[in-house]
N, C-alpha and C positions, 0 to 999 in steps of 0.2 A: 309802281312808279318809284324811282329813287330820287334822292335830293343831292345836288352837287353844290357845295359851298366854296366860294373862292373870295377871300376877303369879306367885304360886306355884301357881295352878290350871292343870291340864292336862286338856283335853277331847279325846277322840277323836270325830271328826265324820265321818259317812258320808252320801252323797247317792245317790239313785237314778240308775242309768245310763240309764233310759228315763223319759220324761215319763208322768204319770198318764194313764189313759184318760178321766179326767173333767176337763174344763176347770174351772179355779178351785180345783184341789186340788194342794197341794205338800206334801212331807214331807222330813224329815231324821232321821238316827239319831245318838244321843248316848250316849257312855259316859264317865262322870266318876267317878273314885275318891272324891274328896272335894268335894262340892258345898256351899259355905259361903255361905249367906244371899244367894242370887241375887235381885236385884230383878227382878220381872216387869214389863216395860215394855209399856204398852197398844199393841195392834196392831189394825188394821181387819180382823180375821178371826176366825172361830170356831176355837178351839184345842182339839185333842185331844192329851193326853199319855198315850201308851200304854206303860205300864210292863211290864217282864218281868224275868226273872232273879231272883237271890237278894238283890239290893240293896233299899234302902228309900228312897222319896222322900216328903218332907213338905212340904206347902204351908201356910205360916203365913198365915192370913187374918185381917184385922181384923173384929171385935174379939175376939181371942183364940181364933178358930176354926181348926182344922186339918183338912186333907184328906190322905189317904194313898192311894197306888196310882194307878190310871188315872183321869183326870178329863177333863171337858169344860167349856169356858167360852165365853161369848159374846164379841162384839167388845168390846175395851176392858179385857181382863183386866189387873188390877193398877192400875186408875185410882186416883190419889191415893197411890200407893206402898203400897197396902194388902196386896199379896201378895208373899211371898218364898219361894223354894224352897231346900231344903237336903236333904242325904242322903249316904249312903255307898254306893259301888259302884253308882251309878245307871246303869241301862240303859233307854232308852226310844226310841220312835219318836214324834216330834212332827209332827203334821199341822196344816196351816193350810187352812181351808176358806173360800172366799169366802162371805159371808153369803147370796148368791143360791142356792147349792147346799146350804147347811147344813141347811135344813129337811128336804129330801129324804133326805140322808145320815143325819141323826140320828133322823128319824121324829118330831121335835118341833120347835117353833119356837124359834129362838135367844132370843126374847123371854121364854121360860120360864126361861132361865138367868140373866137379869138381870145379866150381866157377871161373876158370881161362879163360882168353880170348883165343879162338882157331880160327885160320884162317877159314873163312866161306868156303873156297874151300876144306878144309879137311872134311867138313860135307856134302856139296852139290856138290862137284866136279865142272865140267865146268859150271853148272848152276849159280854159284856165279859170274864168270867172265862175263857171258852173261848179268846178271842183272846189273852189273856195267856199261857195255856199253849202255844198254837200258836206264838206269837212266840219263846218260850223253847226250843221244840223244833227249830225250823229252824236250819240251820248257819251261815247268812251274812246280812249286812245286805241284800244284794240279794234273797234269798229272803224276808226279812221285809217289804221294801218291796212285793214282788209279792203276798204274802199280804194285806197291808193294803190295797193298791190294789184287789185283786179283791173283797174284802169291801165296801169303801166304794163301789165301782162298782155292785155288786149292789143295795146299799141305795139308791143314788142313782136307779137305773133304776126301782125299785119305789116310790119316795117321791113325795110331792106337790110339784109345782113351784110356784115363786112366780109371781105375776102378771107377764106380760111388761112391763107398765107399771112395776112396781116394779123389775124387773131393769134396765130402761132407765135409770131414775132413778139407781140405784146405779152403773151404768156411767158415766153422765155425771159423777157426783161423783168417781169414781176417776180417770178419764182427765184430769180437770181438776186433779187433786191437791188437791182441796178448794177450788179457786178458782172457785166458781160461785155464783150467786145462787139459793138454793133456791126462792125465790118463783116463779121461772120454770119449774120442773120440771113442775108440774101442767099448765101450759099446753102444754108440749111433748108430753105424753102424752094430752092431751085429757080429763083428769079434773079434778074440783074439788080445791082445795087440801085440804079436809077429808078427802076420800076417799083421796087419795094419802098424806097424813100418817098416817092410820089404818092403811092396808094396809102401808105401809113399816115402821111400828113393829111391827105384829103379825107380819109375815113375816120381817123381817131382824133384829129385836131392839133397834133404836134408832131414834129419829126422824131425819128428814133433816138437821136442823141439827146434831145430835150427830155424825152420820156425816161431815158436812163438816169439823167441827172435828177429829175423830179422824184422818181421812185427811190433812188439812193438817199436823197434829202429827207423824204418822208420817213424812211427807216431810221436815219440818224436823229431826226427831230423827236421821234417817240422814245428813242433811247435816252436822249437828254431829259425828257419829261419824267422818265422812269428813275432818274437820279444818277445816271452814270456820268462820270467826268468827261469833259470835252476831249481830253487826250485819248482816253480809251475808246470813246465813240468814234473818233477819227480813225483810229487803227482798226477797229472792228467793222467799220462800214465802208471801207475802201477808199478813204481819203489819203492823199499823200502825207499829210501831217495836220496838226491842229490848226495851223494858219489857213490851210486849204479848206477845212471845215468852216472856219470862221468866215471866210470870204463867201462861201456858198450860202451859209445861213443868212448873211447880210444881204446877198443878192436876192434871195427868195422872200425874205421877210422884212428887211430894213431894220432888223434887230440883231443883237449879239446872241451867241449861244446861251449865255447865262439868262438873258431876258426871255428868250424863247422857251427855256425850260419851265418857266412859270406861266406860260400863256394858257388861259382857261379853255381856249378853242381846242387845244390838244389834251389838256389835263382831264377833260370830261370824257375822253374817248373810251376809257376802260369801263365807264358806266353806260355810255350811249351805244357803243359798238362792241359789246363783249364777244370774244371768240372770233372776230373777223380779221385779226392781224392788223398790220399797219398800213396796208394798201387796199385799194378797191379790188378785192380778190380776183385772181386770174380766171377769166371766163374763156373757155375754148369750146367751140362746137363739138358735139359728141363724135361726129364723123371725121374730125380732124386728127390726123396722125402726123408726127414729124416726118418730113420728107427725107428719105435716105438716098443719097447719091450713090451711084454704082462705084464699087471699088475699082481703082485704076488697074489696068492689066499690067502684069509683070512682064518685063522683057524675057524672052526665052534665054535659057542658059546656053 
């Protein structure tokens, strides 16, 4: 277990010793005695916050709505600076799911979440409360990770997969770090634009253009946290200029790039999610291959 210190706040952070059996699933454990108004920064993953123990976590959501206990949220949780977390003696396992596997794990489409936190019990029923009890009963973080991974793997294996074409489009967006023209994605998979846009939105929870913006923002945000200047980040991550980056950061977080660079939600990532990059890693089914369109015939000479 590592310790993350940010100002007066001290977090205990645990990481699994083994990777998940499900590609596209990562997790970390957090224990925080006093969590004071933590800004939730949007991330290109479906987020599960699995609470256990005697503590209490509150998510303050605009406008004036609160969620307590274990929650699930679609990609982009906290957009506009709308969600903050607080609590005392917080203990939780945070899971990040690639949107490609989230529908199978949740048993519901991320589109149904609409980016807002939803009580996990509303999605899983009594299984959510059983998981909380089980996480509190096991003696160590590694046991909690194993328990969580086994449950999510069972749900993934039994759940409905997304279309391979949708998975490939997500893969292309992530590996490009949001630097891709979405108009070409439909041609790559051999679908009409209308069909891909509809399936992508219904299965992953956001349209392709929003996915591109979120993935690009996530990359830029982590560059800012790493100490790179805003002008260089803008140039390196595909923004037209520094003003364009500023507008995007404000739209996603309600904060300036300088403020975002010091956000503990991002600053802890190097400790909580080592080796996983800046996004919810691209998960593509093994049997999926990029669709190759036939070469056009050349006219006879």
